[in-house]
C-alpha positions as CSV (number, residue, x, y, z in Angstrom):
1,X,-231.1,-43.7,174.3
2,X,-230.6,-47.5,173.4
3,X,-230.1,-49.2,175.8
4,X,-227.5,-52.6,175.8
5,X,-227.5,-54.9,177.8
6,X,-224.4,-57.3,178.0
7,X,-222.6,-54.1,176.8
8,X,-218.9,-54.6,177.6
9,X,-219.0,-58.6,176.2
10,X,-217.4,-60.0,173.0
11,X,-220.5,-59.3,170.7
12,X,-221.5,-55.8,173.1
13,X,-218.6,-53.8,172.9
14,X,-218.4,-54.3,169.2
15,X,-222.6,-53.4,168.7
16,X,-221.9,-50.6,171.6
17,X,-219.3,-48.8,169.3
18,X,-221.3,-49.3,165.8
19,X,-224.1,-47.5,167.7
20,X,-221.7,-44.7,169.0
21,X,-220.3,-44.4,165.3
22,X,-223.3,-43.4,164.3
23,X,-224.0,-40.9,167.2
24,X,-226.5,-43.3,168.6
25,X,-226.4,-42.6,172.1
26,X,-226.1,-45.7,174.5
27,X,-226.7,-47.2,177.7
28,X,-224.7,-50.3,179.3
29,X,-226.0,-52.8,181.7
30,X,-223.3,-55.0,182.4
31,X,-222.2,-57.2,185.3
32,X,-218.2,-56.6,184.0
33,X,-219.2,-52.5,183.6
34,X,-217.6,-49.8,185.9
35,X,-221.4,-49.8,187.0
36,X,-222.5,-53.7,187.4
37,X,-226.0,-54.0,187.0
38,X,-227.6,-57.5,187.5
39,X,-230.4,-58.5,185.6
40,X,-231.6,-61.4,188.4
41,X,-232.2,-58.8,190.6
42,X,-235.5,-56.9,190.7
43,X,-234.5,-53.3,190.3
44,X,-234.9,-53.9,186.3
45,X,-238.1,-51.5,186.3
46,X,-236.7,-48.6,188.1
47,X,-233.7,-48.9,185.7
48,X,-235.8,-48.6,182.9
49,X,-237.4,-45.6,185.0
50,X,-234.9,-44.0,184.6
51,X,-233.0,-44.7,181.2
52,X,-236.3,-44.0,179.6
53,X,-234.3,-46.6,177.1
54,X,-235.8,-45.9,172.9
55,X,-235.2,-49.6,172.2
56,X,-232.9,-52.2,174.3
57,X,-230.6,-55.0,172.3
58,X,-230.5,-57.7,175.1
59,X,-227.4,-59.6,174.6
60,X,-226.5,-60.6,178.4
61,X,-225.7,-64.1,179.3
62,X,-223.4,-66.9,179.1
63,X,-222.8,-68.5,175.9
64,X,-220.6,-71.2,177.0
65,X,-222.0,-75.2,175.9
66,X,-220.1,-76.7,178.0
67,X,-221.1,-75.1,181.3
68,X,-224.5,-75.0,180.2
69,X,-224.2,-79.1,180.5
70,X,-222.6,-79.6,183.6
71,X,-225.1,-76.7,185.8
72,X,-228.4,-76.3,183.6
73,X,-229.5,-74.5,186.6
74,X,-227.4,-71.4,186.0
75,X,-227.6,-71.4,182.9
76,X,-231.4,-70.9,183.3
77,X,-230.6,-68.5,185.4
78,X,-228.5,-66.7,183.9
79,X,-230.2,-66.6,180.2
80,X,-233.8,-67.4,180.9
81,X,-235.1,-65.7,184.1
82,X,-233.8,-62.1,183.4
83,X,-234.9,-62.1,179.5
84,X,-238.5,-62.9,181.8
85,X,-237.4,-60.5,184.4
86,X,-236.5,-57.6,181.3
87,X,-240.0,-58.4,179.4
88,X,-241.6,-57.9,182.9
89,X,-240.0,-54.5,183.6
90,X,-240.9,-53.5,179.4
91,X,-244.6,-54.4,180.3
92,X,-245.2,-52.3,183.1
93,X,-241.9,-49.3,182.1
94,X,-242.6,-48.7,178.3
95,X,-244.2,-51.1,176.6
96,X,-244.3,-49.5,173.0
97,X,-240.3,-49.5,173.2
98,X,-239.0,-52.4,170.8
99,X,-236.9,-55.5,172.3
100,X,-234.2,-56.7,170.1
101,X,-233.0,-60.3,171.5
102,X,-229.4,-62.3,170.8
103,X,-230.5,-65.9,169.7
104,X,-228.1,-68.6,168.2
105,X,-228.2,-70.8,165.2
106,X,-227.9,-73.9,168.5
107,X,-232.1,-74.1,168.6
108,X,-231.9,-76.2,165.5
109,X,-229.6,-78.3,166.1
110,X,-227.7,-81.6,164.2
111,X,-230.7,-82.5,162.0
112,X,-230.1,-81.1,158.8
113,X,-227.4,-81.0,156.1
114,X,-228.9,-77.3,154.1
115,X,-228.7,-73.8,155.6
116,X,-231.3,-73.7,158.2
117,X,-234.3,-71.4,157.9
118,X,-236.2,-69.7,160.2
119,X,-239.3,-72.4,159.6
120,X,-237.5,-75.2,160.3
121,X,-238.2,-77.4,163.2
122,X,-236.3,-76.4,166.2
123,X,-234.5,-79.3,168.4
124,X,-232.0,-77.7,170.9
125,X,-229.8,-80.1,173.1
126,X,-227.5,-79.1,175.5
127,X,-229.3,-76.3,177.4
128,X,-227.8,-73.5,176.2
129,X,-229.5,-73.7,173.4
130,X,-232.7,-74.3,175.3
131,X,-232.7,-71.2,177.3
132,X,-231.8,-69.1,174.1
133,X,-235.1,-71.0,172.7
134,X,-237.1,-70.7,175.6
135,X,-236.3,-66.7,175.7
136,X,-237.3,-66.8,172.1
137,X,-240.3,-68.0,172.7
138,X,-240.7,-66.0,175.7
139,X,-239.9,-62.3,173.4
140,X,-242.5,-64.2,171.0
141,X,-245.2,-64.6,173.4
142,X,-245.0,-61.0,175.0
143,X,-245.7,-59.9,171.5
144,X,-248.3,-61.7,170.7
145,X,-250.1,-61.9,174.2
146,X,-249.4,-58.1,175.0
147,X,-248.3,-56.2,172.2
148,X,-244.5,-56.0,173.2
149,X,-242.3,-55.1,169.8
150,X,-239.6,-57.7,170.0
151,X,-237.3,-59.7,167.5
152,X,-234.7,-61.8,168.1
153,X,-231.3,-62.5,165.8
154,X,-230.2,-66.3,165.5
155,X,-226.3,-65.8,165.6
156,X,-224.4,-68.2,164.0
157,X,-220.4,-68.8,164.6
158,X,-219.3,-65.9,165.3
159,X,-215.9,-64.8,166.3
160,X,-213.2,-61.7,166.1
161,X,-211.1,-59.6,168.2
162,X,-212.2,-59.4,171.9
163,X,-213.3,-63.7,171.7
164,X,-211.4,-66.3,174.1
165,X,-212.8,-68.6,173.5
166,X,-214.5,-70.7,170.1
167,X,-212.4,-72.6,167.6
168,X,-211.1,-70.1,165.3
169,X,-209.7,-68.6,168.7
170,X,-208.4,-71.5,169.8
171,X,-206.5,-72.2,166.3
172,X,-205.3,-69.4,166.5
173,X,-203.8,-69.5,169.3
174,X,-202.4,-72.8,169.1
175,X,-200.9,-72.3,165.9
176,X,-199.0,-69.2,167.4
177,X,-197.7,-70.9,169.9
178,X,-196.6,-73.4,168.6
179,X,-196.4,-73.5,164.2
180,X,-195.0,-76.8,164.0
181,X,-198.5,-79.0,164.9
182,X,-202.2,-79.2,165.1
183,X,-204.4,-81.1,167.2
184,X,-208.4,-80.7,166.9
185,X,-211.2,-81.7,167.8
186,X,-213.3,-83.6,165.7
187,X,-212.4,-85.3,162.0
188,X,-212.1,-82.0,160.2
189,X,-215.4,-82.2,158.1
190,X,-217.7,-80.2,160.4
191,X,-218.9,-77.3,158.2
192,X,-219.3,-73.8,160.0
193,X,-221.0,-70.1,158.6
194,X,-218.0,-68.0,160.4
195,X,-218.9,-64.8,160.9
196,X,-217.0,-61.3,161.4
197,X,-218.5,-59.8,164.4
198,X,-218.4,-56.3,162.9
199,X,-220.6,-57.7,160.9
200,X,-223.0,-59.1,163.5
201,X,-222.8,-55.5,164.6
202,X,-224.3,-54.2,161.8
203,X,-227.0,-56.8,161.3
204,X,-228.0,-55.2,165.3
205,X,-228.0,-52.0,163.7
206,X,-230.0,-52.9,160.4
207,X,-232.8,-55.3,162.4
208,X,-233.2,-52.1,165.0
209,X,-234.2,-49.8,162.2
210,X,-235.6,-52.2,160.2
211,X,-236.9,-55.0,161.6
212,X,-241.0,-55.8,162.1
213,X,-241.1,-56.4,165.7
214,X,-243.5,-58.5,165.6
215,X,-242.0,-61.9,167.9
216,X,-239.3,-62.5,164.0
217,X,-236.5,-64.3,164.2
218,X,-233.7,-63.9,161.7
219,X,-231.3,-66.1,160.9
220,X,-227.1,-64.2,160.8
221,X,-225.3,-66.0,159.1
222,X,-221.2,-65.3,157.3
223,X,-219.8,-64.1,154.0
224,X,-218.9,-67.9,154.2
225,X,-218.5,-71.3,154.8
226,X,-215.7,-73.3,155.5
227,X,-214.7,-76.8,156.9
228,X,-213.1,-76.9,160.3
229,X,-209.7,-78.7,158.3
230,X,-210.8,-75.5,155.7
231,X,-210.5,-73.1,158.5
232,X,-207.1,-74.3,159.2
233,X,-205.6,-74.4,156.2
234,X,-206.7,-70.4,155.7
235,X,-204.8,-69.6,159.0
236,X,-201.7,-72.0,158.1
237,X,-201.9,-70.2,154.6
238,X,-202.3,-66.5,156.7
239,X,-199.8,-67.1,159.3
240,X,-197.3,-68.4,156.5
241,X,-196.8,-72.1,158.3
242,X,-196.9,-75.4,157.5
243,X,-198.0,-77.5,160.9
244,X,-198.9,-81.1,160.8
245,X,-202.6,-81.1,161.4
246,X,-204.2,-83.2,162.8
247,X,-207.8,-84.7,164.7
248,X,-209.3,-86.7,167.7
249,X,-211.9,-88.1,166.0
250,X,-214.1,-87.1,169.1
251,X,-217.4,-84.9,169.0
252,X,-219.0,-83.1,171.3
253,X,-223.3,-83.5,172.5
254,X,-225.6,-80.9,170.1
255,X,-222.8,-80.6,167.3
256,X,-224.1,-80.1,164.0
257,X,-222.0,-81.8,160.8
258,X,-223.2,-78.9,159.3
259,X,-224.3,-75.4,160.7
260,X,-225.1,-72.8,158.0
261,X,-227.9,-70.5,157.4
262,X,-230.2,-69.0,155.2
263,X,-230.1,-65.1,155.4
264,X,-233.0,-64.7,153.0
265,X,-235.1,-63.2,155.7
266,X,-232.5,-60.8,157.0
267,X,-231.3,-59.7,153.5
268,X,-234.8,-58.8,152.2
269,X,-233.6,-56.1,155.3
270,X,-231.2,-54.9,153.6
271,X,-228.6,-57.0,155.5
272,X,-225.0,-58.1,153.5
273,X,-221.9,-59.4,155.5
274,X,-220.0,-56.7,154.4
275,X,-216.4,-57.7,156.1
276,X,-214.9,-60.9,154.6
277,X,-214.1,-64.3,156.2
278,X,-210.2,-63.3,154.9
279,X,-210.3,-59.7,156.6
280,X,-211.8,-60.7,159.3
281,X,-209.2,-63.7,160.2
282,X,-206.2,-61.5,160.0
283,X,-208.3,-58.8,161.9
284,X,-208.7,-62.0,164.7
285,X,-205.1,-63.3,164.4
286,X,-203.3,-59.7,165.1
287,X,-205.6,-59.3,168.0
288,X,-205.0,-62.7,169.5
289,X,-201.0,-62.1,168.9
290,X,-201.1,-59.0,170.5
291,X,-203.1,-60.4,173.7
292,X,-200.2,-63.5,174.0
293,X,-197.3,-60.7,173.7
294,X,-198.9,-59.4,176.6
295,X,-199.2,-62.6,178.6
296,X,-195.9,-64.0,177.2
297,X,-194.0,-60.9,176.7
298,X,-190.7,-61.4,174.5
């Protein structure tokens, strides 16, 4: 039985679907699931005894940077403390069960102008990135000190059906709402390593089977990097519209100008982002259009 925390969330639903497509039994732990469970509670050891997982994929947490800046204590309580609680429960109940943690490329900060490698220095700025890096480091510590089997995936610019935030969703929603004009944050020159969420699910399944689980981390980037302007232009082409594009020129704290992943380490395990950026954008356009039609039916 594979235990997936956050299994009812955006990435979690795709990972769970991919696991079930392979015939793997899954137990979901999520505040949004029919049987909600809070990882901040003291009942995690009882949960592990009940489920007896053969592996754990830890996706639960809060992933909105602006919210972490507004309330850093809540971010710590939602992201870091549940990870420590889970590690402690694994140490007590099932110390040989591998734990695969979902981290973020945001831990690198904004200092590089080339693809980040796992050996690069980390300079997390927003509390969200700090809590994710701390969780990574606790996973590595429990591997080194207590012999637990842990690994972390640093995800870059994930998008796809089910996500109701971040730049791809925001741009599509704006373009479908008003195809005549599009105003974007920043200046359009920021480069991002966009990755459709099915590729992320593939990465988790691959790492689950092939990672060393010695506390290591792996970057997970996408099939194609684009500037924000180029992304907007690609979406306009797919939607067959020609809006006026404009930019606010503003910058958010901690935003990187160039946020790309060197994936050599994960590629050595056999990872390739199989779904193209264009196909991922098409699927997301269809999903957002359906969402808007449900909210505002014609």
